[in-house]
All heavy atoms as an XYZ file, in Angstrom:
774
protein
N      14.912     -4.430      4.028
C      13.974     -3.522      4.440
C      13.686     -2.392      3.351
O      14.650     -1.958      2.678
C      14.285     -2.838      5.799
C      13.398     -1.859      6.295
S      13.454     -1.800      8.066
C      11.736     -1.993      8.482
N      12.561     -1.942      3.208
C      12.207     -1.009      2.152
C      12.910      0.326      2.326
O      13.338      0.883      1.398
C      10.673     -0.722      2.222
C      10.067     -0.014      1.028
C      10.249     -0.780     -0.287
C       8.562      0.079      1.232
N      13.110      0.771      3.562
C      13.839      2.046      3.786
C      15.238      1.945      3.258
O      15.888      2.949      2.785
C      13.756      2.452      5.314
N      15.882      0.784      3.285
C      17.241      0.575      2.841
C      17.351      0.710      1.343
O      18.283      1.192      0.785
C      17.854     -0.757      3.362
C      17.951     -0.790      4.799
O      18.076      0.211      5.483
N      18.044     -2.001      5.328
N      16.281      0.244      0.622
C      16.255      0.326     -0.774
C      15.965      1.721     -1.328
O      16.300      2.160     -2.369
C      15.200     -0.660     -1.348
C      15.514     -2.038     -1.158
C      14.411     -3.033     -1.594
O      13.223     -2.601     -1.487
N      14.698     -4.088     -2.101
N      15.246      2.538     -0.480
C      14.820      3.865     -0.823
C      15.130      4.855      0.261
O      14.364      5.066      1.111
C      13.254      3.839     -1.033
C      12.875      3.014     -2.250
C      12.532      1.570     -2.004
C      12.748      3.453     -3.534
C      12.149      0.838     -3.053
C      12.481      2.597     -4.473
C      12.114      1.300     -4.336
O      11.801      0.536     -5.376
N      16.378      5.336      0.254
C      16.940      6.125      1.320
C      16.153      7.371      1.537
O      16.175      7.889      2.680
C      18.373      6.373      0.972
C      18.528      6.010     -0.436
C      17.434      5.077     -0.714
N      15.449      7.901      0.589
C      14.706      9.100      0.702
C      13.185      8.942      0.934
O      12.381      9.673      0.773
C      14.839     10.051     -0.469
C      14.288      9.495     -1.718
O      14.043      8.255     -1.895
N      14.117     10.276     -2.775
N      12.903      7.626      1.384
C      11.582      7.215      1.622
C      10.797      8.179      2.551
O       9.609      8.543      2.358
C      11.480      5.772      2.074
C      10.036      5.160      2.263
C       9.274      5.184      0.987
C      10.207      3.772      2.783
N      11.406      8.550      3.681
C      10.672      9.371      4.691
C      10.288     10.729      4.000
O       9.151     11.220      4.250
C      11.557      9.642      5.929
C      11.689      8.434      6.822
O      10.759      7.554      6.775
O      12.647      8.442      7.635
N      11.174     11.262      3.257
C      10.932     12.569      2.572
C       9.677     12.309      1.567
O       8.796     13.151      1.475
C      12.108     13.112      1.802
C      11.765     14.352      1.026
C      11.616     15.546      1.588
C      11.698     14.246     -0.383
C      11.302     16.669      0.847
C      11.386     15.321     -1.180
C      11.172     16.567     -0.504
N       9.751     11.275      0.715
C       8.819     10.989     -0.225
C       7.370     10.828      0.405
O       6.402     11.394      0.122
C       9.095      9.767     -1.064
C       7.929      9.382     -1.897
C      10.360      9.993     -1.904
N       7.405     10.128      1.635
C       6.112      9.923      2.290
C       5.608     11.193      2.904
O       4.378     11.454      2.872
C       6.258      8.864      3.309
C       6.544      7.398      2.821
C       6.725      6.498      3.923
C       5.313      6.912      2.054
N       6.475     12.031      3.508
C       6.129     13.287      4.119
C       5.571     14.353      3.111
O       4.790     15.090      3.480
C       7.215     13.856      4.858
C       7.621     13.165      6.115
O       6.733     12.381      6.598
O       8.696     13.431      6.708
N       6.021     14.158      1.816
C       5.571     15.278      0.868
C       4.667     14.695     -0.237
O       4.358     15.473     -1.181
C       6.954     15.829      0.159
O       7.592     14.695     -0.422
C       7.872     16.445      1.145
N       4.261     13.470     -0.146
C       3.367     12.874     -1.124
C       1.833     13.266     -0.936
O       1.434     13.457      0.147
C       3.464     11.423     -1.117
O       4.772     10.933     -1.432
N       1.291     13.372     -2.060
C      -0.240     13.493     -2.138
C      -0.792     12.147     -2.484
O      -0.210     11.418     -3.368
C      -0.615     14.527     -3.103
C      -2.071     14.788     -3.229
C      -2.381     15.873     -4.269
O      -1.590     16.799     -4.464
O      -3.513     15.796     -4.828
N      -1.811     11.724     -1.888
C      -2.397     10.457     -2.181
C      -3.932     10.589     -2.437
O      -4.601     11.556     -1.940
C      -2.233      9.367     -1.050
C      -0.753      9.027     -0.865
C      -2.913      9.794      0.249
N      -4.516      9.679     -3.245
C      -5.880      9.688     -3.412
C      -6.455      8.253     -2.950
O      -5.804      7.275     -3.171
C      -6.188      9.710     -4.893
C      -6.110     11.187     -5.503
O      -6.337     12.119     -4.686
O      -5.850     11.247     -6.699
N      -7.653      8.346     -2.407
C      -8.314      7.075     -2.005
C      -8.700      6.306     -3.290
O      -9.214      6.944     -4.235
C      -9.464      7.330     -1.172
C     -10.145      6.046     -0.619
C     -11.320      6.418      0.362
O     -11.490      7.592      0.653
O     -12.053      5.513      0.666
N      -8.556      4.994     -3.314
C      -8.761      4.252     -4.465
C     -10.283      3.734     -4.361
O     -10.704      3.524     -3.231
C      -7.869      3.085     -4.736
C      -6.512      3.563     -5.044
S      -5.195      2.235     -4.957
C      -5.824      1.033     -6.140
N     -10.928      3.580     -5.408
C     -12.389      3.141     -5.402
C     -12.261      1.495     -5.394
O     -12.216      0.830     -6.410
C     -13.060      3.546     -6.735
C     -13.163      5.037     -6.890
C     -13.871      5.424     -8.217
C     -13.974      5.638     -5.705
N     -12.214      1.017     -4.103
C     -11.933     -0.403     -3.926
C     -13.067     -1.036     -2.961
O     -12.774     -1.999     -2.248
C     -10.551     -0.645     -3.427
C     -10.305     -0.093     -2.068
O     -11.188      0.639     -1.460
O      -9.131     -0.374     -1.538
N     -14.188     -0.353     -2.839
C     -15.230     -0.890     -2.017
C     -15.042     -0.682     -0.580
O     -15.541     -1.305      0.253
N     -14.131      0.386     -0.255
C     -13.892      0.659      1.157
C     -12.811     -0.156      1.898
O     -12.666     -0.161      3.059
N     -11.952     -0.801      0.999
C     -10.918     -1.673      1.584
C      -9.657     -0.867      2.114
O      -8.831     -1.492      2.605
C     -10.540     -2.791      0.627
C     -11.615     -3.894      0.610
S     -11.020     -5.396     -0.288
C     -11.759     -5.016     -1.905
N      -9.613      0.446      1.705
C      -8.575      1.259      2.267
C      -7.324      1.515      1.485
O      -6.394      2.214      1.897
N      -7.427      1.119      0.237
C      -6.276      1.382     -0.669
C      -6.037      2.843     -1.000
O      -7.021      3.547     -1.148
C      -6.396      0.554     -1.957
O      -6.451     -0.808     -1.754
N      -4.813      3.206     -1.271
C      -4.519      4.596     -1.595
C      -3.495      4.629     -2.792
O      -2.630      3.590     -2.964
C      -3.739      5.453     -0.503
C      -2.576      4.788      0.090
C      -4.862      5.715      0.630
C      -1.737      5.655      1.048
N      -3.531      5.588     -3.639
C      -2.565      5.752     -4.772
C      -1.873      7.023     -4.593
O      -2.468      8.051     -4.343
C      -3.411      5.704     -6.073
C      -2.426      5.871     -7.251
C      -2.919      5.257     -8.502
N      -3.113      3.818     -8.383
C      -4.047      3.097     -8.979
N      -4.882      3.762     -9.854
N      -4.129      1.841     -8.887
N      -0.583      6.928     -4.848
C       0.310      8.112     -4.713
C       0.074      8.895     -6.065
O       0.150      8.380     -7.149
C       1.743      7.719     -4.647
C       2.131      7.189     -3.267
C       1.932      5.803     -3.062
C       2.514      8.094     -2.253
C       2.221      5.232     -1.794
C       2.776      7.435     -0.941
C       2.584      6.112     -0.749
N      -0.174     10.190     -5.962
C      -0.388     11.124     -7.044
C       0.973     11.606     -7.622
O       1.788     12.014     -6.891
C      -1.254     12.311     -6.656
C      -1.435     13.230     -7.747
C      -2.553     11.887     -6.105
N       1.088     11.463     -8.938
C       2.241     11.990     -9.613
C       1.847     12.931    -10.658
O       1.302     12.510    -11.731
C       3.162     10.775    -10.195
C       4.406     11.334    -10.794
O       4.578     12.539    -11.103
O       5.372     10.487    -10.907
N       1.817     14.181    -10.457
C       1.217     15.161    -11.375
C       2.081     15.328    -12.651
O       1.528     15.863    -13.702
C       1.110     16.520    -10.656
C       0.074     16.542     -9.538
C       0.029     17.856     -8.790
C      -1.040     17.654     -7.648
N      -1.052     18.911     -6.783
N       3.200     14.865    -12.650
C       4.100     14.888    -13.812
C       3.944     13.766    -14.766
O       4.439     13.802    -15.866
C       5.549     15.069    -13.445
C       5.855     16.330    -12.599
O       5.256     17.322    -12.938
N       6.534     16.123    -11.567
N       3.331     12.639    -14.287
C       3.114     11.428    -15.138
C       1.655     11.054    -15.210
O       1.068     10.747    -14.195
C       3.977     10.319    -14.503
O       5.359     10.757    -14.321
C       3.915      9.111    -15.421
N       1.133     11.069    -16.376
C      -0.277     10.698    -16.560
C      -0.543      9.188    -16.871
O      -1.512      8.696    -16.554
C      -0.891     11.540    -17.689
C      -0.832     12.996    -17.381
N      -1.688     13.557    -16.484
C      -0.061     14.002    -17.919
C      -1.407     14.904    -16.349
N      -0.479     15.157    -17.271
N       0.447      8.593    -17.507
C       0.315      7.211    -17.887
C       1.087      6.337    -16.967
O       2.250      5.977    -17.260
C       0.789      7.017    -19.331
C       0.028      7.811    -20.366
C      -0.872      7.126    -21.239
O      -0.774      5.847    -21.359
O      -1.613      7.753    -21.954
N       0.531      5.978    -15.832
C       1.211      5.193    -14.799
C       0.540      3.812    -14.809
O      -0.700      3.733    -14.868
C       1.162      5.855    -13.518
C       1.883      7.179    -13.380
C       1.739      7.784    -11.975
N       2.693      7.009    -11.131
C       2.539      7.110     -9.799
N       1.566      7.645     -9.309
N       3.445      6.447     -9.080
N       1.305      2.800    -14.526
C       0.697      1.511    -14.219
C       1.593      0.713    -13.300
O       2.802      1.100    -13.094
C       0.470      0.692    -15.494
C       1.700      0.492    -16.433
N       2.042      1.355    -17.407
C       2.570     -0.547    -16.409
C       3.197      0.879    -17.909
N       3.541     -0.176    -17.326
N       1.100     -0.286    -12.718
C       1.798     -1.124    -11.833
C       3.151     -1.617    -12.333
O       3.222     -2.192    -13.420
C       0.907     -2.378    -11.400
C       1.583     -3.295    -10.293
C       1.839     -2.592     -9.025
C       0.626     -4.502    -10.205
N       4.189     -1.468    -11.565
C       5.487     -1.821    -11.934
C       5.717     -3.265    -11.228
O       5.842     -4.251    -11.842
N       5.953     -3.109     -9.956
C       6.285     -4.290     -9.168
C       5.803     -4.197     -7.714
O       5.721     -3.051     -7.206
C       7.712     -4.797     -9.224
C       8.650     -3.809     -8.552
C      10.094     -4.407     -8.620
C      11.119     -3.539     -7.763
N      12.388     -4.123     -7.805
N       5.622     -5.309     -7.043
C       5.397     -5.292     -5.632
C       6.744     -5.113     -4.799
O       7.648     -5.951     -5.027
C       4.680     -6.617     -5.159
C       4.438     -6.674     -3.692
C       3.415     -6.853     -5.965
N       6.731     -4.110     -4.019
C       7.871     -3.848     -3.227
C       7.983     -4.567     -1.904
O       8.947     -5.139     -1.486
C       8.077     -2.329     -2.909
C       8.074     -1.394     -4.174
C       8.071      0.057     -3.766
C       9.352     -1.711     -4.941
N       6.829     -4.591     -1.215
C       6.646     -5.347      0.067
C       5.254     -5.815      0.137
O       4.355     -5.272     -0.340
C       6.952     -4.416      1.222
C       8.407     -3.953      1.434
C       9.318     -5.147      1.702
N       8.899     -5.963      2.840
C       9.706     -6.229      3.874
N      10.926     -5.863      3.851
N       9.249     -6.946      4.827
N       5.128     -6.929      0.942
C       3.756     -7.498      1.188
C       3.623     -7.824      2.640
O       4.614     -8.149      3.384
C       3.504     -8.754      0.439
C       3.418     -8.500     -1.032
C       3.177     -9.802     -1.847
O       4.067    -10.683     -1.774
O       2.123     -9.853     -2.457
N       2.417     -7.654      3.253
C       2.105     -7.981      4.578
C       0.707     -8.418      4.644
O      -0.018     -8.221      3.717
C       2.368     -6.730      5.450
N       0.371     -8.866      5.837
C      -1.078     -9.256      6.001
C      -1.388     -9.061      7.542
O      -0.460     -8.985      8.381
C      -1.345    -10.709      5.615
C      -0.643    -11.797      6.353
C      -0.808    -13.124      5.707
O      -1.280    -13.209      4.604
O      -0.521    -14.115      6.408
N      -2.649     -8.938      7.871
C      -3.134     -8.820      9.187
C      -4.503     -9.209      9.260
O      -5.294     -9.422      8.220
C      -2.903     -7.429      9.733
C      -3.879     -6.385      9.196
C      -5.028     -6.035      9.850
C      -3.708     -5.750      7.911
C      -5.854     -5.026      9.382
C      -4.512     -4.920      7.376
C      -5.586     -4.524      8.118
N      -5.106     -9.468     10.466
C      -6.477     -9.725     10.685
C      -7.179     -8.409     10.987
O      -6.822     -7.782     12.093
C      -6.712    -10.744     11.763
C      -6.216    -12.151     11.421
C      -6.529    -13.047     12.642
C      -6.927    -12.715     10.216
N      -8.312     -8.084     10.331
C      -9.069     -6.985     10.663
C      -9.817     -7.229     11.942
O      -9.795     -8.416     12.471
C     -10.019     -6.608      9.490
C     -10.452     -5.247      9.554
O     -10.178     -4.425     10.415
O     -11.179     -4.825      8.514
N     -10.441     -6.253     12.563
C     -11.096     -6.377     13.828
C     -12.265     -7.415     13.743
O     -12.703     -7.844     14.746
C     -11.623     -5.078     14.335
O     -12.524     -4.487     13.318
C     -10.577     -4.094     14.609
N     -12.748     -7.727     12.492
C     -13.836     -8.701     12.361
C     -13.208    -10.096     12.136
O     -13.959    -11.097     11.835
C     -14.705     -8.302     11.224
C     -14.078     -8.225      9.961
O     -12.993     -8.405      9.771
O     -14.771     -7.795      8.946
N     -11.818    -10.262     12.194
C     -11.206    -11.508     12.045
C     -10.965    -11.948     10.654
O     -10.495    -13.017     10.356
N     -11.226    -11.057      9.644
C     -11.021    -11.259      8.233
C      -9.656    -10.972      7.866
O      -9.140     -9.806      8.134
C     -12.093    -10.653      7.305
C     -13.469    -11.016      7.743
C     -11.850    -10.914      5.868
C     -13.881    -12.526      7.589
N      -8.951    -11.764      7.064
C      -7.566    -11.611      6.647
C      -7.562    -10.396      5.565
O      -8.400    -10.336      4.732
C      -7.037    -12.862      5.995
C      -5.552    -12.769      5.567
C      -4.622    -12.656      6.754
C      -5.201    -13.964      4.739
N      -6.588     -9.543      5.789
C      -6.373     -8.417      4.899
C      -4.922     -8.583      4.302
O      -3.973     -8.720      5.098
C      -6.513     -7.123      5.550
C      -6.265     -5.906      4.557
C      -7.874     -6.980      6.174
N      -4.771     -8.502      3.006
C      -3.492     -8.500      2.374
C      -3.079     -7.044      2.011
O      -3.967     -6.344      1.559
C      -3.529     -9.412      1.121
O      -2.332     -9.290      0.413
N      -1.854     -6.646      2.177
C      -1.377     -5.396      1.853
C      -0.193     -5.490      0.903
O       0.823     -6.271      1.216
C      -0.904     -4.604      3.136
C      -2.019     -4.554      4.121
C      -0.459     -3.137      2.737
C      -1.637     -3.976      5.476
N      -0.169     -4.710     -0.115
C       0.904     -4.686     -1.010
C       1.398     -3.176     -1.201
O       0.582     -2.255     -1.451
N       2.724     -2.859     -1.092
C       3.228     -1.581     -1.423
C       3.771     -1.705     -2.759
O       4.771     -2.554     -2.957
C       4.302     -1.131     -0.436
C       3.680     -1.047      1.018
C       4.901      0.179     -0.776
C       4.727     -0.769      2.148
N       3.295     -0.904     -3.732
C       3.681     -1.229     -5.117
C       4.341     -0.008     -5.770
O       4.014      1.196     -5.347
C       2.438     -1.554     -5.969
C       1.705     -2.764     -5.364
O       2.265     -3.782     -5.162
N       0.405     -2.712     -5.295
N       5.257     -0.194     -6.706
C       5.881      0.913     -7.460
C       5.212      0.882     -8.796
O       4.559     -0.036     -9.306
C       7.362      0.724     -7.579
O       7.609     -0.458     -8.442
N       5.427      2.076     -9.545
C       4.929      2.145    -10.939
C       5.988      1.584    -11.815
O       7.056      1.103    -11.401
C       4.458      3.516    -11.303
C       5.659      4.560    -11.281
O       6.785      4.142    -11.182
O       5.378      5.755    -11.418
N       5.740      1.774    -13.134
C       6.799      1.167    -14.126
C       8.081      1.954    -14.134
O       9.170      1.479    -14.629
C       6.075      1.295    -15.493
C       6.076      2.627    -16.164
C       4.759      3.458    -15.771
O       4.101      3.130    -14.742
N       4.508      4.465    -16.548
N       8.159      3.145    -13.512
C       9.430      3.818    -13.422
C      10.061      3.758    -12.013
O      11.052      4.360    -11.664
C       9.172      5.343    -13.613
C       8.668      5.612    -15.036
C       8.403      7.017    -15.236
N       7.931      7.287    -16.672
C       6.669      7.134    -17.091
N       5.744      6.761    -16.254
N       6.324      7.410    -18.352
N       9.554      2.897    -11.097
C      10.098      2.628     -9.860
C       9.705      3.568     -8.772
O      10.232      3.484     -7.587
N       8.706      4.494     -9.083
C       8.246      5.390     -7.998
C       7.000      4.776     -7.252
O       6.360      3.914     -7.789
C       7.632      6.756     -8.717
C       8.727      7.443     -9.413
C       8.219      8.738    -10.070
N       9.259      9.358    -10.839
C       9.107      9.716    -12.125
N       7.910      9.513    -12.704
N       9.996     10.279    -12.752
N       6.875      5.228     -6.028
C       5.767      4.669     -5.280
C       4.509      4.938     -6.006
O       4.223      6.036     -6.499
C       5.755      5.378     -3.895
C       6.673      4.937     -2.849
C       6.583      5.749     -1.558
C       6.583      3.395     -2.515
N       3.696      3.823     -6.102
C       2.455      3.885     -6.969
C       1.230      3.721     -6.024
O       0.388      4.552     -6.170
C       2.566      2.802     -7.972
C       1.391      2.687     -8.859
C       0.971      3.786     -9.761
C       0.699      1.469     -8.967
C       0.014      3.646    -10.532
C      -0.406      1.422     -9.900
C      -0.730      2.472    -10.664
N       1.169      2.736     -5.091
C      -0.018      2.531     -4.306
C       0.312      1.677     -3.085
O       1.313      0.977     -3.052
C      -1.096      1.925     -5.185
C      -0.802      0.473     -5.631
C      -1.745     -0.103     -6.608
O      -2.676      0.594     -7.105
O      -1.645     -1.289     -6.853
N      -0.590      1.758     -2.196
C      -0.630      0.809     -1.087
C      -1.996      0.170     -1.237
O      -3.054      0.766     -1.068
C      -0.532      1.473      0.393
C      -0.595      0.477      1.432
C       0.828      2.274      0.434
N      -1.898     -1.064     -1.626
C      -3.096     -1.804     -1.979
C      -3.640     -2.725     -0.816
O      -2.845     -3.658     -0.506
C      -2.834     -2.605     -3.244
C      -4.074     -3.299     -3.852
O      -5.237     -2.817     -3.621
O      -3.923     -4.386     -4.391
N      -4.730     -2.524     -0.365
C      -5.370     -3.283      0.707
C      -6.398     -4.197      0.002
O      -7.212     -3.703     -0.759
C      -6.131     -2.485      1.789
C      -5.220     -1.826      2.671
C      -4.373     -0.660      2.383
C      -5.017     -2.288      4.069
C      -3.571     -0.013      3.289
C      -4.221     -1.624      4.923
C      -3.499     -0.520      4.590
N      -6.322     -5.473      0.368
C      -7.408     -6.390     -0.254
C      -7.856     -7.311      0.919
O      -7.060     -8.120      1.384
C      -6.755     -7.326     -1.286
C      -7.710     -8.265     -1.832
C      -8.831     -8.000     -2.585
C      -7.607     -9.724     -1.710
N      -9.530     -9.141     -2.906
C      -8.788    -10.188     -2.384
C      -6.858    -10.574     -1.148
C      -9.018    -11.599     -2.432
C      -6.961    -11.905     -1.245
C      -8.152    -12.449     -1.889
N      -9.110     -7.110      1.262
C      -9.685     -7.945      2.227
C     -10.326     -9.167      1.557
O     -11.156     -8.939      0.638
C     -10.766     -7.040      3.065
C     -11.210     -7.674      4.380
C     -11.877     -6.586      5.207
C     -12.480     -7.229      6.424
N     -13.216     -6.281      7.262
N      -9.978    -10.313      2.059
C     -10.339    -11.537      1.297
C     -11.802    -11.691      1.002
O     -12.167    -12.522      0.142
C      -9.536    -12.756      1.904
C      -8.062    -12.605      1.797
C     -10.128    -13.108      3.247
N     -12.618    -11.196      1.896
C     -14.103    -11.281      1.664
C     -14.611    -10.139      0.912
O     -15.845    -10.023      0.826
C     -14.828    -11.594      2.995
C     -14.851    -10.488      3.916
O     -14.109     -9.491      3.778
O     -15.634    -10.568      4.916
N     -13.813     -9.163      0.527
C     -14.229     -7.970     -0.227
C     -14.970     -6.959      0.579
O     -15.586     -6.067      0.069
C     -14.951     -8.305     -1.490
C     -14.129     -9.074     -2.398
C     -14.324    -10.460     -2.556
C     -13.211     -8.524     -3.293
C     -13.515    -11.254     -3.464
C     -12.453     -9.196     -4.194
C     -12.645    -10.632     -4.257
N     -15.166     -7.152      1.901
C     -15.822     -6.280      2.811
C     -14.913     -5.036      3.036
O     -13.735     -5.030      2.911
C     -16.274     -6.940      4.087
O     -15.184     -7.283      4.865
N     -15.584     -3.888      3.501
C     -14.798     -2.663      3.844
C     -13.865     -2.968      5.010
O     -14.259     -3.718      5.981
C     -15.907     -1.701      4.203
C     -17.063     -2.184      3.535
C     -17.100     -3.669      3.602
N     -12.694     -2.337      5.010
C     -11.810     -2.294      6.110
C     -12.340     -1.701      7.293
O     -13.075     -0.635      7.245
C     -10.479     -1.571      5.645
C      -9.331     -1.663      6.658
C      -8.773     -3.082      6.697
C      -8.271     -0.628      6.166
N     -12.139     -2.214      8.461
C     -12.765     -1.657      9.689
C     -11.782     -0.781     10.439
O     -12.046      0.104     11.067
C     -13.242     -2.812     10.580
C     -14.524     -3.491     10.036
C     -14.949     -4.536     11.054
N     -16.190     -5.160     10.501
C     -17.055     -5.669     11.236
N     -16.957     -5.721     12.552
N     -18.149     -6.270     10.657
N     -10.410     -1.236     10.375
C      -9.413     -0.429     11.048
C      -8.029     -0.733     10.318
O      -7.729     -1.879     10.003
C      -9.314     -1.052     12.507
C      -8.277     -0.302     13.403
C      -8.368     -0.878     14.742
C      -7.400     -0.261     15.635
N      -6.016     -0.807     15.630
N      -7.374      0.424     10.114
C      -5.998      0.262      9.654
C      -5.141     -0.434     10.693
O      -5.334     -0.195     11.857
C      -5.319      1.611      9.300
C      -5.879      2.154      7.953
C      -6.866      3.156      7.877
C      -5.384      1.639      6.743
C      -7.271      3.609      6.703
C      -5.792      2.139      5.561
C      -6.743      3.096      5.554
O      -7.123      3.627      4.267
N      -4.166     -1.199     10.245
C      -3.357     -1.943     11.278
C      -2.276     -1.048     11.927
O      -1.806     -0.135     11.288
C      -2.705     -3.117     10.479
C      -2.578     -2.383      9.038
C      -3.807     -1.515      8.971
N      -1.825     -1.482     13.038
C      -0.593     -0.910     13.704
C       0.499     -1.747     13.227
O       0.346     -2.922     12.644
C      -0.731     -0.923     15.199
O      -0.634     -2.303     15.695
N       1.710     -1.351     13.337
C       2.937     -2.142     12.972
C       2.852     -3.515     13.693
O       3.273     -4.543     13.049
C       4.232     -1.388     13.236
C       5.459     -2.226     13.038
C       4.318     -0.056     12.457
N       2.493     -3.531     14.890
C       2.508     -4.743     15.585
C       1.520     -5.827     15.114
O       1.696     -6.997     15.312
C       2.148     -4.511     17.177
N       0.492     -5.275     14.410
C      -0.589     -6.211     13.881
C      -0.043     -6.897     12.570
O      -0.664     -7.956     12.170
C      -1.802     -5.377     13.441
C      -2.566     -4.759     14.626
O      -2.423     -5.272     15.763
O      -3.134     -3.707     14.456
N       0.933     -6.407     11.908
C       1.401     -6.887     10.656
C       2.259     -8.100     10.630
O       3.122     -8.181     11.507
C       2.130     -5.797      9.895
C       1.397     -4.576      9.552
C       2.333     -3.524      8.933
C       0.199     -4.813      8.547
N       2.079     -9.038      9.713
C       2.954    -10.081      9.475
C       3.561     -9.787      8.032
O       2.840     -9.737      7.116
C       2.202    -11.446      9.426
O       1.606    -11.648     10.742
C       3.179    -12.543      9.078
N       4.861     -9.603      8.081
C       5.529     -9.249      6.810
C       5.770    -10.556      6.053
O       6.110    -11.603      6.591
C       6.940     -8.503      7.056
C       6.776     -7.273      7.910
S       5.606     -6.010      7.169
C       6.504     -5.661      5.679
N       5.598    -10.500      4.666
C       5.765    -11.662      3.907
C       7.007    -11.461      2.957
O       7.487    -10.357      2.656
C       4.508    -11.788      3.079
C       3.121    -11.880      3.732
C       1.996    -11.880      2.795
C       3.147    -13.091      4.669
N       7.520    -12.554      2.586
C       8.548    -12.534      1.579
C      10.029    -12.291      2.202
O      10.926    -12.078      1.407
N      10.210    -12.369      3.447
C      11.525    -12.187      4.023
C      12.136    -13.539      4.327
O      11.602    -14.465      4.707
C      11.497    -11.417      5.283
C      11.350     -9.810      4.895
O      11.665     -9.402      3.875
O      10.845     -9.199      5.860
């Protein structure tokens, strides 16, 4: 589980600033790190998927940057349409376990 790998995850999430990504309304967010200007994707930490209210599959990736810090939560709707509703935990199918 992600919380086991990152014991201070609750604190990081509670104190983080995020920006909405320009992704056509699919709902992705990027974690702001004011101390680091040159950030890029490091690795995928967790993946999940769910069906949006219109029945279209949405893939979610929680990603770190090259230094292992939270980088983004990337939503990708397979038909590129805007996200209609963020999922609840019960809606998610976790991948890679």
